[in-house]
N, C-alpha and C positions, 0 to 999 in steps of 0.2 A: 260507282263502287260496289265491287261485285259481292254480295251475302255470302258466308261460307255455307259449305256445302253438310246438309243435315247429318247424314250417314256420318261424317267426320266429327260432327259434334258428339252425336251420340258415340261412337268408340273412344273419342278423347274422355265424356262422361263417365263409362264404365272404367276404363283404365284408372282414372283419378279415384273411384269410389273402391275398385278392388285394392289400391293403394292403400287408401285412409282403411279399410277393412284390417288390411294385414298389419300396420302399423298399430291399430288400435289393440287387436287381440294379441298382441308380441308380449306383452307385461302383464298379462295377467295375476296374480296373487294367489301362487300354493303354500300352504302350511301343511307341517306335518307335527306332529307332539309324540314321544316317547316317556316312560316311565324311568326314572335312572335309578329307583328303589321304592320301594311302596309309600312314601312320604313326599316324592322331590318330581317334578313333571318339567323336561326342556321341548320348549319348540323352537322350529327354526321356519323361518319367513325366506321364501325368493320367488323371483319371477317364474313364470311356466318355462322362460328360456333359459334358463339356471341363474341368472345375475343372481347377487348376491343385496339383500336392503336393509345394510346396517342401518341404524336409527329409527328406522320404520314404526309405527306403532302396534302394537299387539297387547289386547288386553283382556283379563280375567274376567270372565263376567258372568253371575247368577243368574238361574233361570229364572229366579225373581222380577233380575232387571239391575240388581245391585253391584256397580260395578265393584269387583272383588280387589284388582290389580288395574293402574294406567302403566302400562309398561313401552320402553323401547327396545331395539333390538340393538344387542351389543355387537363389537368388531366380525364378529363370526356370521350375525344374522342368525344368533340365538336369545332365545328369553329364557331362562330357569325361574322357578317358585316353586314355592311349597305346594302340595295339594291341598284344595279347598274340602272343608268338611261339608259343604254344601252343595248341591246339583251345580256344575258349571259348563260353561263352552269358552272354548277360545278364539277370540275374533281379530283378524289379520288385517287391518282396513289401511289401505295404501291409498285413498281418497273417493271422491264420490262414485260409486258402481265399482267400485273394484274392493273386494271385501271377500276374504275366506274364513269358515267355520271349520273347526274341529270340535264336535261335541267329546264333553266326557267318555260316554261309552268305547270312541274310536284310538284314545289312549291306552296304549298297552306295552309292556315292557320291550325294550329294545332288543333287534335281532341280534342274534351271536355274533354274525359276520358285516351287524348296522356300519353305517358310515363313521367317521370319527365325531362329528358333531352329537353323535347320540351316544359318547363315552362320557 
């Protein structure tokens, strides 16, 4: 029985690794938050290829580590909440190693011609 050619095995392994790497990076979480008004924050979570993630977990966490809100994205992949008085950040968590963080300082008013979810 002949042994497989080593060059062929290396090429096959390289192709498998390339495909696996592309598939793993295809659904990285992306989160963005805006102020609807001085007291209301709206965040949207999606994958980096634009897929909506309704039902995915998004939490609001104080810098002290206290969870202020355990949320789930609605049908539009958004979470709307009252702006906490404490310093906070938003954690969009879709699984082990797949998180996106939005710091409080990154949250500002929606642009005048922003996307529909920002209104």
